[in-house]
PQR file with spaces between the fields and no chain letter, atoms N, CA, C, O and H, PARSE charges and radii, in Angstrom:
ATOM       1  N    MET     1     -40.767  270.358  -57.576 -0.4000 1.5000
ATOM       2  CA   MET     1     -40.564  269.068  -58.219 -0.0000 2.0000
ATOM       3  C    MET     1     -39.600  269.256  -59.393  0.5500 1.7000
ATOM       4  O    MET     1     -39.697  270.223  -60.150 -0.5500 1.4000
ATOM       5  N    ALA     2     -38.685  268.323  -59.523 -0.4000 1.5000
ATOM       6  CA   ALA     2     -37.697  268.385  -60.603 -0.0000 2.0000
ATOM       7  C    ALA     2     -38.339  268.002  -61.934  0.5500 1.7000
ATOM       8  O    ALA     2     -39.243  267.169  -61.995 -0.5500 1.4000
ATOM       9  H    ALA     2     -38.606  267.538  -58.909  0.4000 1.0000
ATOM      10  N    THR     3     -37.847  268.632  -62.988 -0.4000 1.5000
ATOM      11  CA   THR     3     -38.310  268.276  -64.333 -0.0000 2.0000
ATOM      12  C    THR     3     -37.577  267.020  -64.805  0.5500 1.7000
ATOM      13  O    THR     3     -36.556  266.630  -64.239 -0.5500 1.4000
ATOM      14  H    THR     3     -37.112  269.309  -62.938  0.4000 1.0000
ATOM      15  N    ASN     4     -38.111  266.408  -65.837 -0.4000 1.5000
ATOM      16  CA   ASN     4     -37.442  265.238  -66.425 -0.0000 2.0000
ATOM      17  C    ASN     4     -36.040  265.600  -66.897  0.5500 1.7000
ATOM      18  O    ASN     4     -35.112  264.806  -66.739 -0.5500 1.4000
ATOM      19  H    ASN     4     -38.941  266.725  -66.296  0.4000 1.0000
ATOM      20  N    ALA     5     -35.874  266.790  -67.474 -0.4000 1.5000
ATOM      21  CA   ALA     5     -34.560  267.223  -67.960 -0.0000 2.0000
ATOM      22  C    ALA     5     -33.583  267.381  -66.798  0.5500 1.7000
ATOM      23  O    ALA     5     -32.416  267.009  -66.921 -0.5500 1.4000
ATOM      24  H    ALA     5     -36.628  267.435  -67.601  0.4000 1.0000
ATOM      25  N    GLU     6     -34.041  267.923  -65.682 -0.4000 1.5000
ATOM      26  CA   GLU     6     -33.164  268.075  -64.518 -0.0000 2.0000
ATOM      27  C    GLU     6     -32.737  266.715  -63.972  0.5500 1.7000
ATOM      28  O    GLU     6     -31.579  266.518  -63.603 -0.5500 1.4000
ATOM      29  H    GLU     6     -34.989  268.225  -65.582  0.4000 1.0000
ATOM      30  N    ILE     7     -33.674  265.793  -63.925 -0.4000 1.5000
ATOM      31  CA   ILE     7     -33.348  264.442  -63.454 -0.0000 2.0000
ATOM      32  C    ILE     7     -32.368  263.769  -64.415  0.5500 1.7000
ATOM      33  O    ILE     7     -31.410  263.128  -63.981 -0.5500 1.4000
ATOM      34  H    ILE     7     -34.614  265.953  -64.225  0.4000 1.0000
ATOM      35  N    ALA     8     -32.605  263.913  -65.713 -0.4000 1.5000
ATOM      36  CA   ALA     8     -31.707  263.319  -66.714 -0.0000 2.0000
ATOM      37  C    ALA     8     -30.303  263.895  -66.583  0.5500 1.7000
ATOM      38  O    ALA     8     -29.322  263.152  -66.628 -0.5500 1.4000
ATOM      39  H    ALA     8     -33.383  264.434  -66.065  0.4000 1.0000
ATOM      40  N    ALA     9     -30.197  265.209  -66.422 -0.4000 1.5000
ATOM      41  CA   ALA     9     -28.885  265.841  -66.287 -0.0000 2.0000
ATOM      42  C    ALA     9     -28.178  265.340  -65.032  0.5500 1.7000
ATOM      43  O    ALA     9     -26.975  265.083  -65.054 -0.5500 1.4000
ATOM      44  H    ALA     9     -30.994  265.813  -66.386  0.4000 1.0000
ATOM      45  N    ARG    10     -28.919  265.204  -63.947 -0.4000 1.5000
ATOM      46  CA   ARG    10     -28.330  264.704  -62.702 -0.0000 2.0000
ATOM      47  C    ARG    10     -27.822  263.270  -62.887  0.5500 1.7000
ATOM      48  O    ARG    10     -26.722  262.936  -62.446 -0.5500 1.4000
ATOM      49  H    ARG    10     -29.896  265.413  -63.929  0.4000 1.0000
ATOM      50  N    LEU    11     -28.623  262.433  -63.535 -0.4000 1.5000
ATOM      51  CA   LEU    11     -28.201  261.049  -63.785 -0.0000 2.0000
ATOM      52  C    LEU    11     -26.965  260.990  -64.678  0.5500 1.7000
ATOM      53  O    LEU    11     -26.062  260.186  -64.443 -0.5500 1.4000
ATOM      54  H    LEU    11     -29.516  262.705  -63.893  0.4000 1.0000
ATOM      55  N    LEU    12     -26.926  261.837  -65.694 -0.4000 1.5000
ATOM      56  CA   LEU    12     -25.765  261.874  -66.585 -0.0000 2.0000
ATOM      57  C    LEU    12     -24.513  262.309  -65.830  0.5500 1.7000
ATOM      58  O    LEU    12     -23.437  261.750  -66.043 -0.5500 1.4000
ATOM      59  H    LEU    12     -27.659  262.490  -65.885  0.4000 1.0000
ATOM      60  N    ARG    13     -24.643  263.298  -64.950 -0.4000 1.5000
ATOM      61  CA   ARG    13     -23.490  263.751  -64.165 -0.0000 2.0000
ATOM      62  C    ARG    13     -23.049  262.682  -63.168  0.5500 1.7000
ATOM      63  O    ARG    13     -21.854  262.495  -62.939 -0.5500 1.4000
ATOM      64  H    ARG    13     -25.517  263.752  -64.777  0.4000 1.0000
ATOM      65  N    ASP    14     -24.012  261.986  -62.582 -0.4000 1.5000
ATOM      66  CA   ASP    14     -23.657  260.884  -61.680 -0.0000 2.0000
ATOM      67  C    ASP    14     -22.910  259.790  -62.438  0.5500 1.7000
ATOM      68  O    ASP    14     -21.945  259.225  -61.923 -0.5500 1.4000
ATOM      69  H    ASP    14     -24.982  262.137  -62.769  0.4000 1.0000
ATOM      70  N    ALA    15     -23.349  259.492  -63.647 -0.4000 1.5000
ATOM      71  CA   ALA    15     -22.657  258.495  -64.469 -0.0000 2.0000
ATOM      72  C    ALA    15     -21.243  258.974  -64.797  0.5500 1.7000
ATOM      73  O    ALA    15     -20.302  258.181  -64.793 -0.5500 1.4000
ATOM      74  H    ALA    15     -24.134  259.951  -64.064  0.4000 1.0000
ATOM      75  N    ALA    16     -21.095  260.262  -65.080 -0.4000 1.5000
ATOM      76  CA   ALA    16     -19.763  260.814  -65.351 -0.0000 2.0000
ATOM      77  C    ALA    16     -18.859  260.619  -64.139  0.5500 1.7000
ATOM      78  O    ALA    16     -17.693  260.251  -64.280 -0.5500 1.4000
ATOM      79  H    ALA    16     -21.860  260.906  -65.083  0.4000 1.0000
ATOM      80  N    GLY    17     -19.397  260.866  -62.957 -0.4000 1.5000
ATOM      81  CA   GLY    17     -18.625  260.652  -61.732 -0.0000 2.0000
ATOM      82  C    GLY    17     -18.219  259.192  -61.569  0.5500 1.7000
ATOM      83  O    GLY    17     -17.107  258.892  -61.136 -0.5500 1.4000
ATOM      84  H    GLY    17     -20.344  261.166  -62.842  0.4000 1.0000
ATOM      85  N    PHE    18     -19.123  258.293  -61.917 -0.4000 1.5000
ATOM      86  CA   PHE    18     -18.817  256.862  -61.865 -0.0000 2.0000
ATOM      87  C    PHE    18     -17.661  256.525  -62.808  0.5500 1.7000
ATOM      88  O    PHE    18     -16.724  255.825  -62.424 -0.5500 1.4000
ATOM      89  H    PHE    18     -20.027  258.536  -62.269  0.4000 1.0000
ATOM      90  N    PHE    19     -17.734  257.027  -64.043 -0.4000 1.5000
ATOM      91  CA   PHE    19     -16.661  256.755  -65.005 -0.0000 2.0000
ATOM      92  C    PHE    19     -15.323  257.290  -64.501  0.5500 1.7000
ATOM      93  O    PHE    19     -14.296  256.622  -64.626 -0.5500 1.4000
ATOM      94  H    PHE    19     -18.495  257.595  -64.354  0.4000 1.0000
ATOM      95  N    ARG    20     -15.335  258.491  -63.935 -0.4000 1.5000
ATOM      96  CA   ARG    20     -14.080  259.056  -63.414 -0.0000 2.0000
ATOM      97  C    ARG    20     -13.538  258.201  -62.265  0.5500 1.7000
ATOM      98  O    ARG    20     -12.332  257.975  -62.168 -0.5500 1.4000
ATOM      99  H    ARG    20     -16.168  259.034  -63.834  0.4000 1.0000
ATOM     100  N    SER    21     -14.429  257.730  -61.402 -0.4000 1.5000
ATOM     101  CA   SER    21     -14.015  256.879  -60.286 -0.0000 2.0000
ATOM     102  C    SER    21     -13.396  255.571  -60.783  0.5500 1.7000
ATOM     103  O    SER    21     -12.366  255.131  -60.272 -0.5500 1.4000
ATOM     104  H    SER    21     -15.409  257.913  -61.480  0.4000 1.0000
ATOM     105  N    VAL    22     -14.023  254.963  -61.768 -0.4000 1.5000
ATOM     106  CA   VAL    22     -13.483  253.722  -62.345 -0.0000 2.0000
ATOM     107  C    VAL    22     -12.095  253.989  -62.927  0.5500 1.7000
ATOM     108  O    VAL    22     -11.178  253.189  -62.743 -0.5500 1.4000
ATOM     109  H    VAL    22     -14.859  255.320  -62.184  0.4000 1.0000
ATOM     110  N    GLY    23     -11.943  255.114  -63.628 -0.4000 1.5000
ATOM     111  CA   GLY    23     -10.655  255.454  -64.217 -0.0000 2.0000
ATOM     112  C    GLY    23      -9.573  255.692  -63.185  0.5500 1.7000
ATOM     113  O    GLY    23      -8.416  255.329  -63.396 -0.5500 1.4000
ATOM     114  H    GLY    23     -12.688  255.764  -63.777  0.4000 1.0000
ATOM     115  N    GLU    24      -9.945  256.305  -62.062 -0.4000 1.5000
ATOM     116  CA   GLU    24      -8.971  256.549  -60.999 -0.0000 2.0000
ATOM     117  C    GLU    24      -8.507  255.239  -60.368  0.5500 1.7000
ATOM     118  O    GLU    24      -7.353  255.115  -59.957 -0.5500 1.4000
ATOM     119  H    GLU    24     -10.885  256.600  -61.890  0.4000 1.0000
ATOM     120  N    GLN    25      -9.399  254.276  -60.295 -0.4000 1.5000
ATOM     121  CA   GLN    25      -9.071  252.999  -59.669 -0.0000 2.0000
ATOM     122  C    GLN    25      -8.413  252.018  -60.640  0.5500 1.7000
ATOM     123  O    GLN    25      -7.856  251.006  -60.216 -0.5500 1.4000
ATOM     124  H    GLN    25     -10.336  254.377  -60.629  0.4000 1.0000
ATOM     125  N    ASN    26      -8.475  252.310  -61.928 -0.4000 1.5000
ATOM     126  CA   ASN    26      -7.922  251.430  -62.965 -0.0000 2.0000
ATOM     127  C    ASN    26      -7.118  252.261  -63.962  0.5500 1.7000
ATOM     128  O    ASN    26      -7.629  252.621  -65.022 -0.5500 1.4000
ATOM     129  H    ASN    26      -8.928  253.133  -62.272  0.4000 1.0000
ATOM     130  N    PRO    27      -5.869  252.567  -63.629 -0.5600 1.5000
ATOM     131  CA   PRO    27      -5.067  253.440  -64.491  0.2800 2.0000
ATOM     132  C    PRO    27      -5.058  253.071  -65.974  0.5500 1.7000
ATOM     133  O    PRO    27      -5.055  253.979  -66.804 -0.5500 1.4000
ATOM     134  N    PRO    28      -5.054  251.781  -66.357 -0.5600 1.5000
ATOM     135  CA   PRO    28      -5.075  251.487  -67.795  0.2800 2.0000
ATOM     136  C    PRO    28      -6.357  251.968  -68.491  0.5500 1.7000
ATOM     137  O    PRO    28      -6.360  252.175  -69.704 -0.5500 1.4000
ATOM     138  N    LEU    29      -7.432  252.142  -67.736 -0.4000 1.5000
ATOM     139  CA   LEU    29      -8.707  252.579  -68.309 -0.0000 2.0000
ATOM     140  C    LEU    29      -8.952  254.079  -68.161  0.5500 1.7000
ATOM     141  O    LEU    29      -9.950  254.596  -68.663 -0.5500 1.4000
ATOM     142  H    LEU    29      -7.429  251.974  -66.750  0.4000 1.0000
ATOM     143  N    LYS    30      -8.051  254.777  -67.477 -0.4000 1.5000
ATOM     144  CA   LYS    30      -8.297  256.174  -67.116 -0.0000 2.0000
ATOM     145  C    LYS    30      -8.647  257.058  -68.306  0.5500 1.7000
ATOM     146  O    LYS    30      -9.640  257.783  -68.250 -0.5500 1.4000
ATOM     147  H    LYS    30      -7.241  254.357  -67.068  0.4000 1.0000
ATOM     148  N    ASP    31      -7.871  257.022  -69.366 -0.4000 1.5000
ATOM     149  CA   ASP    31      -8.148  257.888  -70.519 -0.0000 2.0000
ATOM     150  C    ASP    31      -9.522  257.597  -71.119  0.5500 1.7000
ATOM     151  O    ASP    31     -10.273  258.516  -71.445 -0.5500 1.4000
ATOM     152  H    ASP    31      -7.064  256.434  -69.411  0.4000 1.0000
ATOM     153  N    HIS    32      -9.836  256.331  -71.259 -0.4000 1.5000
ATOM     154  CA   HIS    32     -11.133  255.946  -71.834 -0.0000 2.0000
ATOM     155  C    HIS    32     -12.282  256.383  -70.920  0.5500 1.7000
ATOM     156  O    HIS    32     -13.291  256.903  -71.396 -0.5500 1.4000
ATOM     157  H    HIS    32      -9.225  255.584  -70.994  0.4000 1.0000
ATOM     158  N    MET    33     -12.129  256.174  -69.620 -0.4000 1.5000
ATOM     159  CA   MET    33     -13.180  256.548  -68.670 -0.0000 2.0000
ATOM     160  C    MET    33     -13.338  258.067  -68.594  0.5500 1.7000
ATOM     161  O    MET    33     -14.458  258.566  -68.475 -0.5500 1.4000
ATOM     162  H    MET    33     -11.309  255.752  -69.233  0.4000 1.0000
ATOM     163  N    ASP    34     -12.236  258.802  -68.662 -0.4000 1.5000
ATOM     164  CA   ASP    34     -12.320  260.269  -68.674 -0.0000 2.0000
ATOM     165  C    ASP    34     -13.045  260.757  -69.922  0.5500 1.7000
ATOM     166  O    ASP    34     -13.830  261.704  -69.862 -0.5500 1.4000
ATOM     167  H    ASP    34     -11.327  258.397  -68.760  0.4000 1.0000
ATOM     168  N    HIS    35     -12.780  260.109  -71.048 -0.4000 1.5000
ATOM     169  CA   HIS    35     -13.468  260.466  -72.298 -0.0000 2.0000
ATOM     170  C    HIS    35     -14.974  260.216  -72.163  0.5500 1.7000
ATOM     171  O    HIS    35     -15.782  261.054  -72.562 -0.5500 1.4000
ATOM     172  H    HIS    35     -12.143  259.341  -71.096  0.4000 1.0000
ATOM     173  N    ASN    36     -15.341  259.080  -71.611 -0.4000 1.5000
ATOM     174  CA   ASN    36     -16.758  258.775  -71.385 -0.0000 2.0000
ATOM     175  C    ASN    36     -17.387  259.802  -70.454  0.5500 1.7000
ATOM     176  O    ASN    36     -18.485  260.294  -70.715 -0.5500 1.4000
ATOM     177  H    ASN    36     -14.684  258.399  -71.287  0.4000 1.0000
ATOM     178  N    ALA    37     -16.694  260.123  -69.373 -0.4000 1.5000
ATOM     179  CA   ALA    37     -17.221  261.092  -68.409 -0.0000 2.0000
ATOM     180  C    ALA    37     -17.451  262.445  -69.069  0.5500 1.7000
ATOM     181  O    ALA    37     -18.479  263.083  -68.842 -0.5500 1.4000
ATOM     182  H    ALA    37     -15.802  259.724  -69.161  0.4000 1.0000
ATOM     183  N    GLN    38     -16.506  262.877  -69.876 -0.4000 1.5000
ATOM     184  CA   GLN    38     -16.648  264.164  -70.558 -0.0000 2.0000
ATOM     185  C    GLN    38     -17.862  264.153  -71.483  0.5500 1.7000
ATOM     186  O    GLN    38     -18.598  265.138  -71.547 -0.5500 1.4000
ATOM     187  H    GLN    38     -15.672  262.358  -70.060  0.4000 1.0000
ATOM     188  N    ALA    39     -18.075  263.066  -72.189 -0.4000 1.5000
ATOM     189  CA   ALA    39     -19.234  262.972  -73.084 -0.0000 2.0000
ATOM     190  C    ALA    39     -20.536  263.081  -72.298  0.5500 1.7000
ATOM     191  O    ALA    39     -21.456  263.780  -72.722 -0.5500 1.4000
ATOM     192  H    ALA    39     -17.477  262.266  -72.137  0.4000 1.0000
ATOM     193  N    PHE    40     -20.625  262.406  -71.168 -0.4000 1.5000
ATOM     194  CA   PHE    40     -21.834  262.467  -70.348 -0.0000 2.0000
ATOM     195  C    PHE    40     -22.045  263.874  -69.798  0.5500 1.7000
ATOM     196  O    PHE    40     -23.183  264.338  -69.718 -0.5500 1.4000
ATOM     197  H    PHE    40     -19.878  261.837  -70.824  0.4000 1.0000
ATOM     198  N    GLU    41     -20.965  264.560  -69.415 -0.4000 1.5000
ATOM     199  CA   GLU    41     -21.084  265.927  -68.901 -0.0000 2.0000
ATOM     200  C    GLU    41     -21.555  266.897  -69.982  0.5500 1.7000
ATOM     201  O    GLU    41     -22.352  267.794  -69.707 -0.5500 1.4000
ATOM     202  H    GLU    41     -20.041  264.184  -69.480  0.4000 1.0000
ATOM     203  N    VAL    42     -21.069  266.723  -71.199 -0.4000 1.5000
ATOM     204  CA   VAL    42     -21.498  267.581  -72.313 -0.0000 2.0000
ATOM     205  C    VAL    42     -22.990  267.409  -72.560  0.5500 1.7000
ATOM     206  O    VAL    42     -23.709  268.395  -72.726 -0.5500 1.4000
ATOM     207  H    VAL    42     -20.421  265.994  -71.423  0.4000 1.0000
ATOM     208  N    ILE    43     -23.454  266.182  -72.584 -0.4000 1.5000
ATOM     209  CA   ILE    43     -24.876  265.944  -72.834 -0.0000 2.0000
ATOM     210  C    ILE    43     -25.716  266.433  -71.659  0.5500 1.7000
ATOM     211  O    ILE    43     -26.814  266.946  -71.872 -0.5500 1.4000
ATOM     212  H    ILE    43     -22.870  265.382  -72.448  0.4000 1.0000
ATOM     213  N    ALA    44     -25.240  266.291  -70.440 -0.4000 1.5000
ATOM     214  CA   ALA    44     -25.967  266.822  -69.277 -0.0000 2.0000
ATOM     215  C    ALA    44     -26.168  268.322  -69.418  0.5500 1.7000
ATOM     216  O    ALA    44     -27.256  268.837  -69.162 -0.5500 1.4000
ATOM     217  H    ALA    44     -24.347  265.874  -70.266  0.4000 1.0000
ATOM     218  N    GLU    45     -25.121  269.019  -69.825 -0.4000 1.5000
ATOM     219  CA   GLU    45     -25.213  270.470  -70.029 -0.0000 2.0000
ATOM     220  C    GLU    45     -26.236  270.795  -71.110  0.5500 1.7000
ATOM     221  O    GLU    45     -27.051  271.704  -70.952 -0.5500 1.4000
ATOM     222  H    GLU    45     -24.237  268.602  -70.033  0.4000 1.0000
ATOM     223  N    ARG    46     -26.189  270.058  -72.193 -0.4000 1.5000
ATOM     224  CA   ARG    46     -27.136  270.304  -73.295 -0.0000 2.0000
ATOM     225  C    ARG    46     -28.581  270.063  -72.868  0.5500 1.7000
ATOM     226  O    ARG    46     -29.478  270.822  -73.233 -0.5500 1.4000
ATOM     227  H    ARG    46     -25.528  269.320  -72.322  0.4000 1.0000
ATOM     228  N    VAL    47     -28.798  269.011  -72.101 -0.4000 1.5000
ATOM     229  CA   VAL    47     -30.154  268.699  -71.634 -0.0000 2.0000
ATOM     230  C    VAL    47     -30.679  269.829  -70.752  0.5500 1.7000
ATOM     231  O    VAL    47     -31.860  270.170  -70.812 -0.5500 1.4000
ATOM     232  H    VAL    47     -28.070  268.394  -71.804  0.4000 1.0000
ATOM     233  N    GLU    48     -29.807  270.403  -69.938 -0.4000 1.5000
ATOM     234  CA   GLU    48     -30.231  271.511  -69.077 -0.0000 2.0000
ATOM     235  C    GLU    48     -30.497  272.782  -69.869  0.5500 1.7000
ATOM     236  O    GLU    48     -31.500  273.460  -69.648 -0.5500 1.4000
ATOM     237  H    GLU    48     -28.848  270.126  -69.889  0.4000 1.0000
ATOM     238  N    VAL    49     -29.602  273.099  -70.784 -0.4000 1.5000
ATOM     239  CA   VAL    49     -29.700  274.353  -71.536 -0.0000 2.0000
ATOM     240  C    VAL    49     -30.808  274.309  -72.575  0.5500 1.7000
ATOM     241  O    VAL    49     -31.540  275.284  -72.742 -0.5500 1.4000
ATOM     242  H    VAL    49     -28.787  272.548  -70.963  0.4000 1.0000
ATOM     243  N    ASP    50     -30.937  273.192  -73.273 -0.4000 1.5000
ATOM     244  CA   ASP    50     -31.913  273.089  -74.366 -0.0000 2.0000
ATOM     245  C    ASP    50     -32.522  271.684  -74.374  0.5500 1.7000
ATOM     246  O    ASP    50     -32.147  270.851  -75.199 -0.5500 1.4000
ATOM     247  H    ASP    50     -30.342  272.399  -73.137  0.4000 1.0000
ATOM     248  N    PRO    51     -33.461  271.419  -73.457 -0.5600 1.5000
ATOM     249  CA   PRO    51     -33.983  270.063  -73.292  0.2800 2.0000
ATOM     250  C    PRO    51     -34.628  269.461  -74.533  0.5500 1.7000
ATOM     251  O    PRO    51     -34.659  268.239  -74.673 -0.5500 1.4000
ATOM     252  N    THR    52     -35.134  270.277  -75.422 -0.4000 1.5000
ATOM     253  CA   THR    52     -35.784  269.738  -76.621 -0.0000 2.0000
ATOM     254  C    THR    52     -34.940  269.935  -77.873  0.5500 1.7000
ATOM     255  O    THR    52     -35.403  269.687  -78.986 -0.5500 1.4000
ATOM     256  H    THR    52     -35.108  271.270  -75.308  0.4000 1.0000
ATOM     257  N    GLY    53     -33.701  270.381  -77.690 -0.4000 1.5000
ATOM     258  CA   GLY    53     -32.818  270.616  -78.826 -0.0000 2.0000
ATOM     259  C    GLY    53     -32.434  269.326  -79.525  0.5500 1.7000
ATOM     260  O    GLY    53     -32.513  268.238  -78.955 -0.5500 1.4000
ATOM     261  H    GLY    53     -33.325  270.582  -76.786  0.4000 1.0000
ATOM     262  N    GLU    54     -32.021  269.473  -80.764 -0.4000 1.5000
ATOM     263  CA   GLU    54     -31.583  268.325  -81.555 -0.0000 2.0000
ATOM     264  C    GLU    54     -30.066  268.265  -81.577  0.5500 1.7000
ATOM     265  O    GLU    54     -29.394  269.293  -81.668 -0.5500 1.4000
ATOM     266  H    GLU    54     -31.957  270.357  -81.228  0.4000 1.0000
ATOM     267  N    ALA    55     -29.536  267.058  -81.492 -0.4000 1.5000
ATOM     268  CA   ALA    55     -28.092  266.863  -81.531 -0.0000 2.0000
ATOM     269  C    ALA    55     -27.613  266.876  -82.972  0.5500 1.7000
ATOM     270  O    ALA    55     -28.182  266.206  -83.834 -0.5500 1.4000
ATOM     271  H    ALA    55     -30.082  266.224  -81.418  0.4000 1.0000
ATOM     272  N    ASN    56     -26.567  267.640  -83.222 -0.4000 1.5000
ATOM     273  CA   ASN    56     -25.933  267.679  -84.533 -0.0000 2.0000
ATOM     274  C    ASN    56     -24.456  267.386  -84.309  0.5500 1.7000
ATOM     275  O    ASN    56     -23.667  268.298  -84.064 -0.5500 1.4000
ATOM     276  H    ASN    56     -26.105  268.184  -82.522  0.4000 1.0000
ATOM     277  N    PHE    57     -24.090  266.132  -84.394 -0.4000 1.5000
ATOM     278  CA   PHE    57     -22.736  265.730  -84.052 -0.0000 2.0000
ATOM     279  C    PHE    57     -21.710  266.032  -85.135  0.5500 1.7000
ATOM     280  O    PHE    57     -20.523  265.771  -84.941 -0.5500 1.4000
ATOM     281  H    PHE    57     -24.731  265.391  -84.594  0.4000 1.0000
ATOM     282  N    SER    58     -22.137  266.571  -86.261 -0.4000 1.5000
ATOM     283  CA   SER    58     -21.177  266.935  -87.294 -0.0000 2.0000
ATOM     284  C    SER    58     -20.679  268.363  -87.118  0.5500 1.7000
ATOM     285  O    SER    58     -19.741  268.778  -87.798 -0.5500 1.4000
ATOM     286  H    SER    58     -23.102  266.782  -86.418  0.4000 1.0000
ATOM     287  N    GLN    59     -21.293  269.116  -86.217 -0.4000 1.5000
ATOM     288  CA   GLN    59     -20.900  270.499  -85.970 -0.0000 2.0000
ATOM     289  C    GLN    59     -20.101  270.583  -84.677  0.5500 1.7000
ATOM     290  O    GLN    59     -20.385  269.842  -83.736 -0.5500 1.4000
ATOM     291  H    GLN    59     -22.055  268.778  -85.664  0.4000 1.0000
ATOM     292  N    PRO    60     -19.094  271.480  -84.606 -0.5600 1.5000
ATOM     293  CA   PRO    60     -18.347  271.652  -83.358  0.2800 2.0000
ATOM     294  C    PRO    60     -19.240  272.259  -82.283  0.5500 1.7000
ATOM     295  O    PRO    60     -20.167  273.011  -82.581 -0.5500 1.4000
ATOM     296  N    SER    61     -18.949  271.924  -81.032 -0.4000 1.5000
ATOM     297  CA   SER    61     -19.711  272.485  -79.922 -0.0000 2.0000
ATOM     298  C    SER    61     -19.344  273.948  -79.741  0.5500 1.7000
ATOM     299  O    SER    61     -18.421  274.449  -80.384 -0.5500 1.4000
ATOM     300  H    SER    61     -18.195  271.314  -80.789  0.4000 1.0000
ATOM     301  N    GLU    62     -20.070  274.631  -78.865 -0.4000 1.5000
ATOM     302  CA   GLU    62     -19.816  276.050  -78.630 -0.0000 2.0000
ATOM     303  C    GLU    62     -18.412  276.283  -78.106  0.5500 1.7000
ATOM     304  O    GLU    62     -17.823  277.334  -78.359 -0.5500 1.4000
ATOM     305  H    GLU    62     -20.820  274.224  -78.343  0.4000 1.0000
ATOM     306  N    GLY    63     -17.864  275.312  -77.375 -0.4000 1.5000
ATOM     307  CA   GLY    63     -16.517  275.437  -76.857 -0.0000 2.0000
ATOM     308  C    GLY    63     -15.449  275.181  -77.907  0.5500 1.7000
ATOM     309  O    GLY    63     -14.259  275.356  -77.640 -0.5500 1.4000
ATOM     310  H    GLY    63     -18.342  274.458  -77.169  0.4000 1.0000
ATOM     311  N    GLY    64     -15.866  274.768  -79.099 -0.4000 1.5000
ATOM     312  CA   GLY    64     -14.928  274.558  -80.185 -0.0000 2.0000
ATOM     313  C    GLY    64     -14.446  273.129  -80.341  0.5500 1.7000
ATOM     314  O    GLY    64     -13.775  272.803  -81.321 -0.5500 1.4000
ATOM     315  H    GLY    64     -16.832  274.626  -79.315  0.4000 1.0000
ATOM     316  N    ALA    65     -14.781  272.268  -79.382 -0.4000 1.5000
ATOM     317  CA   ALA    65     -14.339  270.877  -79.472 -0.0000 2.0000
ATOM     318  C    ALA    65     -15.308  270.074  -80.327  0.5500 1.7000
ATOM     319  O    ALA    65     -16.506  270.355  -80.365 -0.5500 1.4000
ATOM     320  H    ALA    65     -15.325  272.532  -78.586  0.4000 1.0000
ATOM     321  N    SER    66     -14.782  269.096  -80.995 -0.4000 1.5000
ATOM     322  CA   SER    66     -15.623  268.214  -81.806 -0.0000 2.0000
ATOM     323  C    SER    66     -16.502  267.370  -80.905  0.5500 1.7000
ATOM     324  O    SER    66     -16.086  266.994  -79.810 -0.5500 1.4000
ATOM     325  H    SER    66     -13.809  268.868  -80.965  0.4000 1.0000
ATOM     326  N    GLN    67     -17.723  267.065  -81.355 -0.4000 1.5000
ATOM     327  CA   GLN    67     -18.674  266.313  -80.550 -0.0000 2.0000
ATOM     328  C    GLN    67     -18.758  264.872  -80.996  0.5500 1.7000
ATOM     329  O    GLN    67     -19.856  264.317  -81.002 -0.5500 1.4000
ATOM     330  H    GLN    67     -18.061  267.371  -82.245  0.4000 1.0000
ATOM     331  N    LYS    68     -17.709  264.259  -81.354 -0.4000 1.5000
ATOM     332  CA   LYS    68     -17.728  262.869  -81.820 -0.0000 2.0000
ATOM     333  C    LYS    68     -17.561  261.933  -80.670  0.5500 1.7000
ATOM     334  O    LYS    68     -17.551  260.717  -80.860 -0.5500 1.4000
ATOM     335  H    LYS    68     -16.817  264.710  -81.348  0.4000 1.0000
């Protein structure tokens, strides 16, 4: 049986795929939709790695990118 965190991560990744699809079909929205998709993918990763962790959006992520 899947954990709540696994289900949440899957839903977040599915939403990211939706945003990317919308961006591909609507070129004027592509950059915005890609940005949304990336945000959902980052949070999906965090939910999997540290399901009870706290978000600190003032600190850079491990990859060095800002989390704003």
